[in-house]
All heavy atoms as TSV, in Angstrom:
chain	resi	resn	atom	element	x	y	z
A	1	ASP	N	N	-8.595	45.688	84.167
A	1	ASP	CA	C	-7.402	45.243	84.896
A	1	ASP	C	C	-7.742	45.112	86.373
A	1	ASP	O	O	-8.722	45.668	86.835
A	1	ASP	CB	C	-6.204	46.138	84.559
A	1	ASP	CG	C	-6.045	47.405	85.365
A	1	ASP	OD1	O	-6.679	47.538	86.421
A	1	ASP	OD2	O	-5.265	48.250	84.921
A	2	PHE	N	N	-6.913	44.347	87.074
A	2	PHE	CA	C	-7.304	43.982	88.438
A	2	PHE	C	C	-7.134	45.121	89.426
A	2	PHE	O	O	-7.754	45.128	90.472
A	2	PHE	CB	C	-6.579	42.711	88.888
A	2	PHE	CG	C	-7.142	41.512	88.204
A	2	PHE	CD1	C	-6.461	40.897	87.166
A	2	PHE	CD2	C	-8.391	41.016	88.543
A	2	PHE	CE1	C	-7.008	39.804	86.515
A	2	PHE	CE2	C	-8.948	39.923	87.894
A	2	PHE	CZ	C	-8.247	39.317	86.877
A	3	LEU	N	N	-6.307	46.112	89.113
A	3	LEU	CA	C	-6.222	47.283	89.977
A	3	LEU	C	C	-7.568	47.995	89.970
A	3	LEU	O	O	-8.057	48.443	91.002
A	3	LEU	CB	C	-5.102	48.208	89.520
A	3	LEU	CG	C	-4.782	49.347	90.499
A	3	LEU	CD1	C	-4.457	48.801	91.886
A	3	LEU	CD2	C	-3.625	50.180	89.993
A	4	SER	N	N	-8.204	48.057	88.789
A	4	SER	CA	C	-9.535	48.652	88.702
A	4	SER	C	C	-10.518	47.870	89.572
A	4	SER	O	O	-11.386	48.464	90.201
A	4	SER	CB	C	-10.022	48.639	87.251
A	4	SER	OG	O	-9.173	49.423	86.455
A	5	PHE	N	N	-10.381	46.545	89.593
A	5	PHE	CA	C	-11.279	45.731	90.425
A	5	PHE	C	C	-11.176	46.175	91.881
A	5	PHE	O	O	-12.186	46.411	92.528
A	5	PHE	CB	C	-10.934	44.234	90.295
A	5	PHE	CG	C	-11.861	43.352	91.086
A	5	PHE	CD1	C	-13.030	42.871	90.517
A	5	PHE	CD2	C	-11.581	43.026	92.408
A	5	PHE	CE1	C	-13.909	42.082	91.258
A	5	PHE	CE2	C	-12.453	42.230	93.150
A	5	PHE	CZ	C	-13.601	41.761	92.570
A	6	SER	N	N	-9.954	46.309	92.390
A	6	SER	CA	C	-9.805	46.685	93.793
A	6	SER	C	C	-10.324	48.098	94.040
A	6	SER	O	O	-10.980	48.357	95.047
A	6	SER	CB	C	-8.351	46.535	94.263
A	6	SER	OG	O	-7.492	47.402	93.579
A	7	GLU	N	N	-10.054	49.017	93.105
A	7	GLU	CA	C	-10.550	50.391	93.246
A	7	GLU	C	C	-12.076	50.424	93.244
A	7	GLU	O	O	-12.700	51.126	94.049
A	7	GLU	CB	C	-10.009	51.272	92.123
A	7	GLU	CG	C	-8.518	51.547	92.259
A	7	GLU	CD	C	-7.917	52.185	91.022
A	7	GLU	OE1	O	-8.604	52.307	89.985
A	7	GLU	OE2	O	-6.729	52.560	91.103
A	8	ASN	N	N	-12.684	49.670	92.327
A	8	ASN	CA	C	-14.147	49.619	92.255
A	8	ASN	C	C	-14.750	48.954	93.488
A	8	ASN	O	O	-15.809	49.370	93.961
A	8	ASN	CB	C	-14.604	48.914	90.976
A	8	ASN	CG	C	-14.465	49.788	89.763
A	8	ASN	OD1	O	-14.724	50.981	89.812
A	8	ASN	ND2	N	-14.037	49.209	88.657
A	9	LEU	N	N	-14.085	47.932	93.993
A	9	LEU	CA	C	-14.562	47.254	95.202
A	9	LEU	C	C	-14.610	48.241	96.363
A	9	LEU	O	O	-15.624	48.346	97.052
A	9	LEU	CB	C	-13.652	46.072	95.535
A	9	LEU	CG	C	-13.989	45.305	96.810
A	9	LEU	CD1	C	-15.424	44.765	96.778
A	9	LEU	CD2	C	-13.000	44.174	97.013
A	10	VAL	N	N	-13.534	48.998	96.552
A	10	VAL	CA	C	-13.485	49.989	97.633
A	10	VAL	C	C	-14.602	51.024	97.433
A	10	VAL	O	O	-15.326	51.370	98.374
A	10	VAL	CB	C	-12.099	50.679	97.683
A	10	VAL	CG1	C	-12.114	51.867	98.621
A	10	VAL	CG2	C	-11.024	49.675	98.095
A	11	LYS	N	N	-14.731	51.502	96.215
A	11	LYS	CA	C	-15.741	52.537	95.910
A	11	LYS	C	C	-17.149	52.027	96.202
A	11	LYS	O	O	-17.956	52.698	96.851
A	11	LYS	CB	C	-15.604	52.943	94.442
A	11	LYS	CG	C	-16.481	54.096	94.025
A	11	LYS	CD	C	-16.159	54.502	92.600
A	11	LYS	CE	C	-17.434	54.850	91.897
A	11	LYS	NZ	N	-17.550	54.463	90.540
A	12	LEU	N	N	-17.444	50.812	95.736
A	12	LEU	CA	C	-18.789	50.248	95.932
A	12	LEU	C	C	-19.067	49.978	97.405
A	12	LEU	O	O	-20.171	50.216	97.887
A	12	LEU	CB	C	-18.955	48.977	95.113
A	12	LEU	CG	C	-19.101	49.216	93.612
A	12	LEU	CD1	C	-18.872	47.906	92.840
A	12	LEU	CD2	C	-20.457	49.803	93.274
A	13	GLN	N	N	-18.080	49.486	98.128
A	13	GLN	CA	C	-18.268	49.253	99.557
A	13	GLN	C	C	-18.568	50.565	100.266
A	13	GLN	O	O	-19.453	50.614	101.123
A	13	GLN	CB	C	-17.010	48.617	100.179
A	13	GLN	CG	C	-16.889	47.142	99.923
A	13	GLN	CD	C	-15.704	46.568	100.656
A	13	GLN	OE1	O	-14.577	46.666	100.197
A	13	GLN	NE2	N	-15.953	46.027	101.841
A	14	ASN	N	N	-17.847	51.626	99.921
A	14	ASN	CA	C	-18.090	52.921	100.535
A	14	ASN	C	C	-19.473	53.457	100.179
A	14	ASN	O	O	-20.200	53.939	101.056
A	14	ASN	CB	C	-17.006	53.921	100.116
A	14	ASN	CG	C	-15.657	53.621	100.750
A	14	ASN	OD1	O	-15.588	52.953	101.775
A	14	ASN	ND2	N	-14.610	54.098	100.136
A	15	GLU	N	N	-19.849	53.349	98.908
A	15	GLU	CA	C	-21.154	53.844	98.453
A	15	GLU	C	C	-22.298	53.121	99.154
A	15	GLU	O	O	-23.300	53.726	99.513
A	15	GLU	CB	C	-21.316	53.657	96.937
A	15	GLU	CG	C	-20.553	54.655	96.102
A	15	GLU	CD	C	-20.630	54.346	94.613
A	15	GLU	OE1	O	-21.386	53.426	94.192
A	15	GLU	OE2	O	-19.916	55.030	93.858
A	16	LYS	N	N	-22.151	51.810	99.332
A	16	LYS	CA	C	-23.232	50.994	99.884
A	16	LYS	C	C	-23.115	50.799	101.395
A	16	LYS	O	O	-23.988	50.193	102.011
A	16	LYS	CB	C	-23.257	49.607	99.221
A	16	LYS	CG	C	-23.216	49.628	97.713
A	16	LYS	CD	C	-24.572	49.744	97.101
A	16	LYS	CE	C	-24.478	49.556	95.588
A	16	LYS	NZ	N	-25.605	50.075	94.889
A	17	GLY	N	N	-22.008	51.266	101.987
A	17	GLY	CA	C	-21.808	51.100	103.414
A	17	GLY	C	C	-21.612	49.657	103.828
A	17	GLY	O	O	-22.090	49.216	104.869
A	18	VAL	N	N	-20.890	48.902	102.991
A	18	VAL	CA	C	-20.652	47.473	103.254
A	18	VAL	C	C	-19.226	47.290	103.766
A	18	VAL	O	O	-18.267	47.601	103.053
A	18	VAL	CB	C	-20.860	46.646	101.957
A	18	VAL	CG1	C	-20.543	45.176	102.203
A	18	VAL	CG2	C	-22.281	46.807	101.440
A	19	SER	N	N	-19.099	46.787	104.984
A	19	SER	CA	C	-17.761	46.546	105.552
A	19	SER	C	C	-17.140	45.288	104.924
A	19	SER	O	O	-17.840	44.475	104.316
A	19	SER	CB	C	-17.871	46.329	107.059
A	19	SER	OG	O	-18.552	45.118	107.338
A	20	ASP	N	N	-15.821	45.159	105.093
A	20	ASP	CA	C	-15.147	43.945	104.632
A	20	ASP	C	C	-15.773	42.724	105.290
A	20	ASP	O	O	-16.019	41.696	104.639
A	20	ASP	CB	C	-13.647	43.970	104.988
A	20	ASP	CG	C	-12.866	44.993	104.184
A	20	ASP	OD1	O	-13.458	45.707	103.365
A	20	ASP	OD2	O	-11.632	45.058	104.382
A	21	TYR	N	N	-16.036	42.838	106.593
A	21	TYR	CA	C	-16.628	41.713	107.331
A	21	TYR	C	C	-17.979	41.321	106.763
A	21	TYR	O	O	-18.267	40.146	106.558
A	21	TYR	CB	C	-16.747	42.076	108.812
A	21	TYR	CG	C	-17.398	40.973	109.620
A	21	TYR	CD1	C	-16.647	39.861	110.024
A	21	TYR	CD2	C	-18.739	41.016	109.946
A	21	TYR	CE1	C	-17.240	38.834	110.743
A	21	TYR	CE2	C	-19.336	39.990	110.666
A	21	TYR	CZ	C	-18.579	38.902	111.053
A	21	TYR	OH	O	-19.172	37.873	111.749
A	22	ARG	N	N	-18.824	42.309	106.498
A	22	ARG	CA	C	-20.185	42.049	105.973
A	22	ARG	C	C	-20.100	41.393	104.584
A	22	ARG	O	O	-20.786	40.408	104.316
A	22	ARG	CB	C	-20.945	43.382	105.873
A	22	ARG	CG	C	-22.301	43.295	105.202
A	22	ARG	CD	C	-23.407	42.955	106.181
A	22	ARG	NE	N	-23.632	41.526	106.216
A	22	ARG	CZ	C	-24.209	40.839	107.204
A	22	ARG	NH1	N	-24.627	41.418	108.267
A	22	ARG	NH2	N	-24.373	39.554	107.142
A	23	LEU	N	N	-19.262	41.940	103.726
A	23	LEU	CA	C	-19.110	41.375	102.385
A	23	LEU	C	C	-18.602	39.939	102.470
A	23	LEU	O	O	-19.141	39.035	101.819
A	23	LEU	CB	C	-18.143	42.233	101.556
A	23	LEU	CG	C	-17.897	41.753	100.121
A	23	LEU	CD1	C	-19.180	41.782	99.303
A	23	LEU	CD2	C	-16.818	42.603	99.464
A	24	ALA	N	N	-17.585	39.734	103.307
A	24	ALA	CA	C	-17.020	38.393	103.465
A	24	ALA	C	C	-18.076	37.422	103.978
A	24	ALA	O	O	-18.220	36.308	103.465
A	24	ALA	CB	C	-15.820	38.439	104.413
A	25	LYS	N	N	-18.836	37.844	104.999
A	25	LYS	CA	C	-19.858	36.977	105.573
A	25	LYS	C	C	-20.941	36.629	104.537
A	25	LYS	O	O	-21.329	35.478	104.388
A	25	LYS	CB	C	-20.466	37.656	106.792
A	25	LYS	CG	C	-21.379	36.753	107.558
A	25	LYS	CD	C	-21.724	37.317	108.929
A	25	LYS	CE	C	-22.620	36.321	109.540
A	25	LYS	NZ	N	-23.268	36.406	110.669
A	26	ASP	N	N	-21.400	37.665	103.813
A	26	ASP	CA	C	-22.454	37.451	102.814
A	26	ASP	C	C	-22.017	36.541	101.669
A	26	ASP	O	O	-22.811	35.798	101.125
A	26	ASP	CB	C	-22.948	38.780	102.255
A	26	ASP	CG	C	-23.763	39.579	103.269
A	26	ASP	OD1	O	-24.151	39.018	104.313
A	26	ASP	OD2	O	-24.007	40.774	103.011
A	27	LEU	N	N	-20.731	36.611	101.321
A	27	LEU	CA	C	-20.222	35.784	100.215
A	27	LEU	C	C	-19.510	34.532	100.703
A	27	LEU	O	O	-18.922	33.793	99.919
A	27	LEU	CB	C	-19.272	36.612	99.341
A	27	LEU	CG	C	-19.914	37.793	98.608
A	27	LEU	CD1	C	-18.873	38.530	97.791
A	27	LEU	CD2	C	-21.065	37.333	97.716
A	28	GLN	N	N	-19.559	34.292	102.023
A	28	GLN	CA	C	-18.930	33.116	102.634
A	28	GLN	C	C	-17.438	33.040	102.322
A	28	GLN	O	O	-16.915	32.026	101.888
A	28	GLN	CB	C	-19.661	31.831	102.215
A	28	GLN	CG	C	-21.117	31.842	102.655
A	28	GLN	CD	C	-21.895	30.626	102.202
A	28	GLN	OE1	O	-21.660	30.105	101.129
A	28	GLN	NE2	N	-22.815	30.197	103.019
A	29	LEU	N	N	-16.789	34.173	102.566
A	29	LEU	CA	C	-15.340	34.279	102.397
A	29	LEU	C	C	-14.737	34.724	103.729
A	29	LEU	O	O	-15.460	35.111	104.628
A	29	LEU	CB	C	-15.013	35.363	101.360
A	29	LEU	CG	C	-15.642	35.250	99.989
A	29	LEU	CD1	C	-15.470	36.560	99.227
A	29	LEU	CD2	C	-15.039	34.111	99.218
A	30	SER	N	N	-13.418	34.747	103.787
A	30	SER	CA	C	-12.784	35.309	104.978
A	30	SER	C	C	-12.588	36.813	104.749
A	30	SER	O	O	-12.347	37.241	103.614
A	30	SER	CB	C	-11.449	34.626	105.254
A	30	SER	OG	O	-10.448	35.149	104.412
A	31	PRO	N	N	-12.675	37.604	105.823
A	31	PRO	CA	C	-12.406	39.040	105.682
A	31	PRO	C	C	-11.012	39.315	105.117
A	31	PRO	O	O	-10.808	40.302	104.419
A	31	PRO	CB	C	-12.553	39.586	107.113
A	31	PRO	CG	C	-13.467	38.610	107.784
A	31	PRO	CD	C	-13.138	37.267	107.182
A	32	THR	N	N	-10.078	38.415	105.386
A	32	THR	CA	C	-8.718	38.568	104.851
A	32	THR	C	C	-8.732	38.531	103.328
A	32	THR	O	O	-7.995	39.276	102.676
A	32	THR	CB	C	-7.790	37.455	105.404
A	32	THR	OG1	O	-7.825	37.493	106.822
A	32	THR	CG2	C	-6.364	37.625	104.912
A	33	THR	N	N	-9.567	37.675	102.750
A	33	THR	CA	C	-9.676	37.576	101.301
A	33	THR	C	C	-10.125	38.917	100.722
A	33	THR	O	O	-9.536	39.409	99.756
A	33	THR	CB	C	-10.670	36.467	100.906
A	33	THR	OG1	O	-10.206	35.220	101.409
A	33	THR	CG2	C	-10.834	36.378	99.401
A	34	VAL	N	N	-11.150	39.520	101.332
A	34	VAL	CA	C	-11.652	40.819	100.863
A	34	VAL	C	C	-10.547	41.866	100.990
A	34	VAL	O	O	-10.302	42.642	100.070
A	34	VAL	CB	C	-12.913	41.233	101.647
A	34	VAL	CG1	C	-13.351	42.630	101.247
A	34	VAL	CG2	C	-14.040	40.232	101.409
A	35	SER	N	N	-9.867	41.870	102.107
A	35	SER	CA	C	-8.776	42.807	102.347
A	35	SER	C	C	-7.670	42.636	101.295
A	35	SER	O	O	-7.134	43.622	100.772
A	35	SER	CB	C	-8.224	42.593	103.748
A	35	SER	OG	O	-7.143	43.455	103.985
A	36	ASN	N	N	-7.357	41.403	100.973
A	36	ASN	CA	C	-6.321	41.123	99.967
A	36	ASN	C	C	-6.724	41.663	98.599
A	36	ASN	O	O	-5.895	42.221	97.876
A	36	ASN	CB	C	-6.033	39.621	99.872
A	36	ASN	CG	C	-5.289	39.090	101.077
A	36	ASN	OD1	O	-4.725	39.844	101.858
A	36	ASN	ND2	N	-5.315	37.786	101.246
A	37	TRP	N	N	-7.998	41.498	98.239
A	37	TRP	CA	C	-8.473	42.030	96.957
A	37	TRP	C	C	-8.322	43.533	96.913
A	37	TRP	O	O	-7.941	44.115	95.921
A	37	TRP	CB	C	-9.931	41.691	96.721
A	37	TRP	CG	C	-10.211	40.250	96.489
A	37	TRP	CD1	C	-9.333	39.285	96.095
A	37	TRP	CD2	C	-11.468	39.592	96.637
A	37	TRP	NE1	N	-9.961	38.068	95.994
A	37	TRP	CE2	C	-11.286	38.235	96.322
A	37	TRP	CE3	C	-12.737	40.018	97.010
A	37	TRP	CZ2	C	-12.318	37.312	96.352
A	37	TRP	CZ3	C	-13.758	39.096	97.044
A	37	TRP	CH2	C	-13.560	37.754	96.712
A	38	LYS	N	N	-8.639	44.186	98.046
A	38	LYS	CA	C	-8.538	45.646	98.105
A	38	LYS	C	C	-7.086	46.084	97.979
A	38	LYS	O	O	-6.798	47.194	97.544
A	38	LYS	CB	C	-9.171	46.169	99.390
A	38	LYS	CG	C	-10.690	46.028	99.342
A	38	LYS	CD	C	-11.345	46.230	100.669
A	38	LYS	CE	C	-11.419	47.658	101.091
A	38	LYS	NZ	N	-12.252	47.836	102.287
A	39	GLY	N	N	-6.173	45.192	98.334
A	39	GLY	CA	C	-4.734	45.472	98.196
A	39	GLY	C	C	-4.191	45.123	96.827
A	39	GLY	O	O	-2.998	45.267	96.575
A	40	GLY	N	N	-5.068	44.623	95.933
A	40	GLY	CA	C	-4.633	44.329	94.577
A	40	GLY	C	C	-4.537	42.862	94.217
A	40	GLY	O	O	-4.162	42.523	93.105
A	41	ALA	N	N	-4.844	41.966	95.163
A	41	ALA	CA	C	-4.823	40.528	94.849
A	41	ALA	C	C	-5.909	40.223	93.809
A	41	ALA	O	O	-6.932	40.904	93.743
A	41	ALA	CB	C	-5.048	39.694	96.103
A	42	VAL	N	N	-5.668	39.215	93.009
A	42	VAL	CA	C	-6.575	38.855	91.920
A	42	VAL	C	C	-7.582	37.791	92.391
A	42	VAL	O	O	-7.182	36.703	92.791
A	42	VAL	CB	C	-5.761	38.299	90.724
A	42	VAL	CG1	C	-6.674	37.876	89.600
A	42	VAL	CG2	C	-4.742	39.324	90.259
A	43	PRO	N	N	-8.886	38.107	92.323
A	43	PRO	CA	C	-9.882	37.088	92.684
A	43	PRO	C	C	-10.039	36.071	91.564
A	43	PRO	O	O	-9.755	36.385	90.394
A	43	PRO	CB	C	-11.169	37.907	92.834
A	43	PRO	CG	C	-10.989	39.053	91.905
A	43	PRO	CD	C	-9.512	39.373	91.928
A	44	SER	N	N	-10.479	34.880	91.913
A	44	SER	CA	C	-10.818	33.908	90.863
A	44	SER	C	C	-12.005	34.458	90.088
A	44	SER	O	O	-12.729	35.327	90.576
A	44	SER	CB	C	-11.190	32.554	91.486
A	44	SER	OG	O	-12.420	32.683	92.188
A	45	ILE	N	N	-12.219	33.959	88.886
A	45	ILE	CA	C	-13.326	34.456	88.067
A	45	ILE	C	C	-14.662	34.206	88.765
A	45	ILE	O	O	-15.559	35.043	88.721
A	45	ILE	CB	C	-13.279	33.874	86.630
A	45	ILE	CG1	C	-14.220	34.655	85.697
A	45	ILE	CG2	C	-13.587	32.404	86.600
A	45	ILE	CD1	C	-13.855	36.102	85.475
A	46	GLU	N	N	-14.784	33.066	89.456
A	46	GLU	CA	C	-16.026	32.770	90.166
A	46	GLU	C	C	-16.278	33.800	91.271
A	46	GLU	O	O	-17.390	34.272	91.448
A	46	GLU	CB	C	-15.990	31.362	90.785
A	46	GLU	CG	C	-15.969	30.226	89.790
A	46	GLU	CD	C	-14.561	29.892	89.265
A	46	GLU	OE1	O	-13.557	30.464	89.778
A	46	GLU	OE2	O	-14.462	29.084	88.336
A	47	ARG	N	N	-15.223	34.116	91.995
A	47	ARG	CA	C	-15.379	35.092	93.085
A	47	ARG	C	C	-15.585	36.498	92.547
A	47	ARG	O	O	-16.322	37.277	93.115
A	47	ARG	CB	C	-14.188	35.020	94.029
A	47	ARG	CG	C	-14.268	33.744	94.873
A	47	ARG	CD	C	-13.209	33.701	95.912
A	47	ARG	NE	N	-13.467	32.597	96.843
A	47	ARG	CZ	C	-12.630	32.230	97.782
A	47	ARG	NH1	N	-11.484	32.867	97.937
A	47	ARG	NH2	N	-12.935	31.249	98.581
A	48	ALA	N	N	-14.927	36.817	91.427
A	48	ALA	CA	C	-15.143	38.124	90.793
A	48	ALA	C	C	-16.613	38.259	90.384
A	48	ALA	O	O	-17.226	39.311	90.588
A	48	ALA	CB	C	-14.218	38.292	89.587
A	49	HIS	N	N	-17.182	37.190	89.824
A	49	HIS	CA	C	-18.604	37.206	89.460
A	49	HIS	C	C	-19.491	37.377	90.690
A	49	HIS	O	O	-20.472	38.122	90.653
A	49	HIS	CB	C	-18.998	35.905	88.737
A	49	HIS	CG	C	-18.714	35.926	87.277
A	49	HIS	ND1	N	-19.446	36.680	86.390
A	49	HIS	CD2	C	-17.782	35.282	86.543
A	49	HIS	CE1	C	-18.954	36.494	85.175
A	49	HIS	NE2	N	-17.948	35.655	85.233
A	50	ALA	N	N	-19.153	36.687	91.770
A	50	ALA	CA	C	-19.952	36.771	92.996
A	50	ALA	C	C	-19.940	38.200	93.559
A	50	ALA	O	O	-20.989	38.727	93.940
A	50	ALA	CB	C	-19.429	35.784	94.049
A	51	VAL	N	N	-18.772	38.830	93.559
A	51	VAL	CA	C	-18.666	40.197	94.067
A	51	VAL	C	C	-19.437	41.159	93.168
A	51	VAL	O	O	-20.204	42.004	93.648
A	51	VAL	CB	C	-17.188	40.642	94.182
A	51	VAL	CG1	C	-17.079	42.113	94.503
A	51	VAL	CG2	C	-16.471	39.797	95.231
A	52	ALA	N	N	-19.250	41.020	91.860
A	52	ALA	CA	C	-19.936	41.890	90.909
A	52	ALA	C	C	-21.443	41.768	91.080
A	52	ALA	O	O	-22.172	42.763	91.174
A	52	ALA	CB	C	-19.515	41.548	89.483
A	53	SER	N	N	-21.927	40.536	91.153
A	53	SER	CA	C	-23.356	40.281	91.315
A	53	SER	C	C	-23.876	40.870	92.629
A	53	SER	O	O	-24.961	41.448	92.671
A	53	SER	CB	C	-23.592	38.771	91.260
A	53	SER	OG	O	-24.931	38.473	91.528
A	54	TYR	N	N	-23.101	40.744	93.679
A	54	TYR	CA	C	-23.480	41.260	95.000
A	54	TYR	C	C	-23.789	42.759	94.920
A	54	TYR	O	O	-24.709	43.243	95.555
A	54	TYR	CB	C	-22.334	40.997	95.973
A	54	TYR	CG	C	-22.582	41.429	97.395
A	54	TYR	CD1	C	-23.223	40.590	98.296
A	54	TYR	CD2	C	-22.157	42.684	97.845
A	54	TYR	CE1	C	-23.450	40.982	99.619
A	54	TYR	CE2	C	-22.381	43.078	99.160
A	54	TYR	CZ	C	-23.024	42.216	100.041
A	54	TYR	OH	O	-23.241	42.607	101.345
A	55	PHE	N	N	-22.994	43.460	94.106
A	55	PHE	CA	C	-23.177	44.908	93.977
A	55	PHE	C	C	-24.018	45.290	92.757
A	55	PHE	O	O	-24.134	46.476	92.438
A	55	PHE	CB	C	-21.814	45.604	93.917
A	55	PHE	CG	C	-21.083	45.623	95.231
A	55	PHE	CD1	C	-19.950	44.873	95.431
A	55	PHE	CD2	C	-21.557	46.409	96.286
A	55	PHE	CE1	C	-19.269	44.894	96.653
A	55	PHE	CE2	C	-20.891	46.432	97.511
A	55	PHE	CZ	C	-19.758	45.676	97.695
A	56	GLY	N	N	-24.606	44.301	92.087
A	56	GLY	CA	C	-25.446	44.595	90.934
A	56	GLY	C	C	-24.666	45.061	89.712
A	56	GLY	O	O	-25.162	45.829	88.891
A	57	LYS	N	N	-23.435	44.590	89.599
A	57	LYS	CA	C	-22.555	44.961	88.489
A	57	LYS	C	C	-22.163	43.715	87.709
A	57	LYS	O	O	-22.370	42.596	88.157
A	57	LYS	CB	C	-21.275	45.628	89.009
A	57	LYS	CG	C	-21.491	46.844	89.866
A	57	LYS	CD	C	-21.902	48.026	89.043
A	57	LYS	CE	C	-22.078	49.272	89.891
A	57	LYS	NZ	N	-22.671	50.364	89.148
A	58	THR	N	N	-21.559	43.931	86.541
A	58	THR	CA	C	-20.951	42.818	85.800
A	58	THR	C	C	-19.466	42.805	86.110
A	58	THR	O	O	-18.910	43.803	86.605
A	58	THR	CB	C	-21.138	43.002	84.270
A	58	THR	OG1	O	-20.412	44.169	83.872
A	58	THR	CG2	C	-22.606	43.128	83.892
A	59	VAL	N	N	-18.801	41.701	85.805
A	59	VAL	CA	C	-17.359	41.628	85.997
A	59	VAL	C	C	-16.686	42.685	85.124
A	59	VAL	O	O	-15.752	43.346	85.557
A	59	VAL	CB	C	-16.827	40.211	85.701
A	59	VAL	CG1	C	-15.294	40.187	85.721
A	59	VAL	CG2	C	-17.354	39.206	86.708
A	60	ASP	N	N	-17.182	42.880	83.897
A	60	ASP	CA	C	-16.631	43.908	83.020
A	60	ASP	C	C	-16.670	45.283	83.688
A	60	ASP	O	O	-15.711	46.031	83.617
A	60	ASP	CB	C	-17.385	43.975	81.687
A	60	ASP	CG	C	-16.992	42.863	80.732
A	60	ASP	OD1	O	-16.003	42.148	81.011
A	60	ASP	OD2	O	-17.669	42.699	79.707
A	61	GLU	N	N	-17.791	45.606	84.311
A	61	GLU	CA	C	-17.914	46.897	84.987
A	61	GLU	C	C	-16.921	47.002	86.157
A	61	GLU	O	O	-16.395	48.078	86.409
A	61	GLU	CB	C	-19.336	47.118	85.508
A	61	GLU	CG	C	-20.342	47.370	84.398
A	61	GLU	CD	C	-21.784	47.373	84.907
A	61	GLU	OE1	O	-22.150	46.473	85.713
A	61	GLU	OE2	O	-22.528	48.261	84.478
A	62	MET	N	N	-16.687	45.906	86.834
A	62	MET	CA	C	-15.758	45.916	87.961
A	62	MET	C	C	-14.309	46.125	87.500
A	62	MET	O	O	-13.484	46.581	88.271
A	62	MET	CB	C	-15.844	44.600	88.749
A	62	MET	CG	C	-17.153	44.371	89.468
A	62	MET	SD	S	-17.474	45.521	90.820
A	62	MET	CE	C	-16.228	45.025	92.015
A	63	MET	N	N	-14.023	45.762	86.261
A	63	MET	CA	C	-12.659	45.830	85.747
A	63	MET	C	C	-12.345	47.162	85.064
A	63	MET	O	O	-11.236	47.370	84.622
A	63	MET	CB	C	-12.393	44.693	84.740
A	63	MET	CG	C	-12.566	43.333	85.323
A	63	MET	SD	S	-11.370	43.013	86.604
A	63	MET	CE	C	-11.719	41.313	86.964
A	64	LYS	N	N	-13.349	48.043	84.952
A	64	LYS	CA	C	-13.126	49.317	84.246
A	64	LYS	C	C	-12.678	50.391	85.213
A	64	LYS	O	O	-13.140	50.467	86.326
A	64	LYS	CB	C	-14.406	49.758	83.550
A	64	LYS	CG	C	-14.729	48.895	82.369
A	64	LYS	CD	C	-15.988	49.403	81.689
A	64	LYS	CE	C	-16.357	48.483	80.543
A	64	LYS	NZ	N	-17.654	48.727	80.018
């Protein structure tokens, strides 16, 4: 579920020391987009894959 995605995103960013700005820049997104996801917004499947891949995870792992 997408709440898990936002929780996992926050957890992975904290573990890896990746700021919203850094993640957004690396994935060519706006920092607002990253912030919205952390607030529970639903990423597109393409963006969910990009985020998962960035952290060495699968989309399934991000949703658990």
